[in-house]
C-alpha positions, 0 to 999 in steps of 0.5 A: 462449578461443581464439577471443579469443586468436587475435583479440588476435594478429592485433591489432597494436594490443595487444602488438605483436611478442608472441603470447599462448598457452593451456592448458585444465585441467579441474577435474573438480568435484574439489579434488584434481584442481583443486589438481593442474591448478594446480600443473601450471600453475607447471611446465614444460610437459610435466613436473610439478615443483612451483615448478621451470620451466626454459621462459622462452618459457612464463611464466604470465601469469593464470589465467582460472577457475573457473566454479564458486566453490570450484574458483576457491577451490581455485586461489586458494590455490595462485595467491596463493603465487605472486601470479599473477592469478585472474580468474573468471567465475562467482560469487565464493568465499565466504573465510574466510580474509581474506589478501590473498595472494588475489588474485581478479578477478570477471568479473562485477558485485557480486552486491548488484546481482543481489540487487537485481534478482531483488527487483525482478523479483519486486515487478514481477510481485507475486510475494511467496510465493517458494520457494529452492533453493540449494546445501548450502554456504558460498555457497548459506547467504550467499544465503539468509541475504541474500535472506532479510532483502532479502525481509522489508524489502520485504514478501516471504515465504519459503514453502519453502528447500530445500538440495540435497546437492552431486551426485558425478558419478561415484556418483549414490547411492540417497541423492541420489536419494531426498533428490532425489525428497523435495525435488521433492514438497516444492517441488510441493506448495509453493502457491509457484510462483515459486522462486529458484534459486542453484547452480554452472554444473551446477546445471541438471543437477540441476534437470533430474533432478527430473521424473525422481525423480518423474515423477508429480508433474511435469505437474500442476502448474508452477513458473517458476524463477529462476537466478542468474548462476552457473547456466547450460545443462548436459546431460549425454549421458544427458538428450539424450532427456529432457523439456525442459519443466522448463527451458522458460520459466526467467527467468535473470540473466546478466552483460550481453554483446554477441554476436559474429557472427564467433564463430558462424562459427568454431564452425560450420566447427570440427571434430576435424580443424582443431582443432589442440592441442584436447584435448577436442574428439573426446571432445566429438563421440564424446558430442554425435553419439553416435558411436565414433571406434572403427569396431568399437565401432558408428556411427563419427564422420567429424568431417564432422558439423555443430555447428548440428545438434545440438539447443539443449539439448545445443549453442548456437551463439551465445556465452552469457554465461560464454563471453563473460565468458571473451572478455571476462576475455582481452582483461582480462589482455591489456589489464593486460599491454599497460599494464605493457609499456607503461610499462616501455618508457618507463622503457627496459627491454627490450621483451620484459622480462616474457617472459625473466624467471622466472615469479613475479618480474613477475606480482605487478605486474599486479594494479596494472593490473588493478585500475581497469582500464579499456579499449575491447571489440571490440564498442565496449563500455567495460569496467572493473574497479573497486578491488575486482576487480570488473566495473562491469556489469549484469545482463541477464533471459534467458527460456529458449524451447525450441520444439517442434523443441527449438531453444533460445533465451535472449530477453533480456526485460530488465535490472539495470542497475547504472550508471544511478540505482536507480529507473531500474536495473531494466526488463522487459518482461513482454509477451514473456516465454515462461512455462511451459507449465502457465500457458497463457502467462498471467502466474504468480500466487505469493501466499499469500494471494489479493488483498484487494479495495478495501474490505478490509484484510489481517489476518495469519493467526496463526501463519503469515507475513505474506503469509498473511493474511485478507481483512476488510471496513473497519470502518465509517467507514473505506476502503481504495482499494487491493487488499491494503491492510494497513489501512483508513484514515478520509476526510478530514472532507469526504468519507464513505465509499461503501457498499463502502468502497473510495473517499471521497464529498464530502459536501454541505453543508447547512442548514434553507433557504428554499429547501426543502419543510420549512424552505419550509413551517415559515416559512409556518406561523409567518407564517400564525400571525403573521397571525393573532395579530396579527388576535387582538391588533387585534380586542383593540385594538378591542373594549378597553372590552368586559368580554371584554377588560377582564376579566383584565387587559387590558395582561397580555392585550395582553403575551401576545399581543404575546409570541406574535407575536414567538413565531411570528416568532422562529421564522424566526432559524432557517431559513436559512444560519446567520450570525453575528447569526441565531446570537448572537439566535434562541435568546436571543430565543426564550427570553427572549420566551417567559419573557415569554409564560409570565410573563404567563400566570404573571400572569394566573392568580395575579391569577384567583387573588388576585381570588377570595380578595380576595372573602372577607369581611376579606380583606387580599389585596384590597390584591395585587390590581392591575396592580402585582402582575401588572406585577412578576411579568411584570417580574420573571421575564422579568428572570432569564431576560433576565439569564441570556441577557446571561450565556450572551451575554456568556461563551460565545455561540453562534456559526456552526459546521461539523459534519462528523462527525453526519450521515456523508453531509452537512456541516452548517452550523449555529449551535454553542450555545457554553456548552451548560450555559447554553441548557439552564439557559435551557431549563430556567427557561422550563420551570419557569415553565411547569410552575408556571403549570400548577400554578397554573392547574390549582389554580384552574380551579374557582373560581366566577368568572365571568371565570375563564380558569384553566381554558383555562389550565390546557389551554394549559399542558398543551398547552406543557408536552406540546410542550417535554417531546417535544422534549427527548428529540427534540432530542437524538436528531435530527441537522443540519437536522432539529433545528433543525426540531424545535425550530422546531416546538416553538416553533410547537406550543405557541405555537399551543397558548397562541394558540388554547386561550386565546383562541379563546372570546374570539374567538368570542364578539366575532366570532359573539356580540356580544351576550355580551358584557358583563356580564349577557349573560356571566352569563346564558350562564353560568347557562344553562350550568349 
């Protein structure tokens, strides 16, 4: 304050021909003393007559202080009556009485900005398990409620809240020391490594007491203290030799300030001999240098001791944030008075009017000039107050570093700027932060539970806060690709989870193609069997007049061979990338052609049965024997299947589709069968024909006929039915291209069974035993066999 007043009085641009003076009073952190000191400000100098002031040259313009909110509130209750402005440089008091008479101007930004800065600091270092230490008063309760609300919105939990009783400097009771020991023990036992400390200016003194109350705890664990802007380093004389580890590495929010080099020079040269009017310096000198002014009481004070020789924790040579706030407050009063003075001059009023009028008659006008005040400070930076009387500025984040030689340094490591966009307001340089010694210069971690790695999600422990959780693996089909995920999520349809379930992998497209071994092998077998069938058909056409070809209806044999040839070829429709045409044709063609083949077999079997029955004397069945009945059976049975397939294609036809879910790692290109009901109806009808054919052939297998094919048909239909009965469960249990391969295999197997078991004996006679290919030879072979 003395430095600021001296600068202003020497500046001809501010209040020319007018000198500022000041008086400093100590509140002693006591309400009664504060009220008394405030009343003295309104009285004549040297006399205590409240509400009476006769010295016109000693008028009260404004009051700066106090540092603590309670002191400011006590002062405001008196000054409000006199309408004298009060500029505080600490925290704003909690006013239960909202009377407009309390005219307090805060030389600090709105505390909302500080709360946002604390929040941003915690989130930056991922500290989510936090302790709070506060004074047991209205300000402390307000801070707890505010931070609790903000923390819960941003995923931060409060592990511990400790409300410290207000210390009484006159009498440190045993009860308070016991309470302090209990609080410190709880702090040290807490899993939280970070504590936000909210208190008054002298609360750091209480913080330094804690290890002394429970010496066994300190050294076994360290904590990171985050101090709010109201707090500053305060050391009592008896703490001179105390360890400073507890405040080493502190992170402190302070109102933004600038260094003033001239101030340090003045401090260097200051001593009791040149501090005229300073009623505090001798007491300070005596305590700081541990000496006595009375030579008879031990080490005597010479007054020549150097302030720079004091440890930094006892006295700092540089200007602190609170000191700069006082400096800024003095300049704010001076500029407000200068603005009011200039306005009065423009209206023809006397230059020294404000100094000649009794106190209380003009001071109220100063309020209009303080609200919205803006001026350029001595360092060139802009200083302004908003309409609520709050400083428009930001907060610096200061790291307290105590060196081995007990020098105390404040290192600026970050800032919370209130005049920029919210996303750019907070800045921090974590690399230059000096952490408490316990952490060995490794960034502390403050969480209730260890981080969940990718591939895991958090599950809150029952009965505990949401920051305390267990890590559980992601369920099958889900992933988490970040730490501490609250939940796992599904990969997009075109991707699938990795084995560790911490990232998604692109699925690969698959279908049964000619380029892979499986598709190539099936195509080769289908073509080979088609060639064999064509050879058999050609052989039968070539020998169409022989008895073995004529037997059992030659036209049915040709129809059966042609249908089997087409069955082998239709398997090729199932190989390759599904297209609209192939999807439409393959199931319908397969069902219709197979129905024709089975109908031919059924017709051949019924023909054999009827032929045997017609040989009996007087049988009326003779008229049913012939090509007409066989053709009717083939056509009618085939038309039923053809009609069923036509309805299927007309109502809900198959179409190319993409299956992303059946196989985890694949995108399957397939033919969607459209109506599954009609698809299974088609298979069911084909199965019905096969069973009927098998039963008829089985019953006719022992009929005494030279050309009876029923025995061979029985075995062939047994193979056919076995192939398709095993097809159904296998088809339903496989996915993707293997499902298609199963169907192709069933087509080739069943068709091969029909071809081999029915036509191999006949081809054997045609190719290898042509002498038997006549009626006599066949009869002779049969009798020899019998």
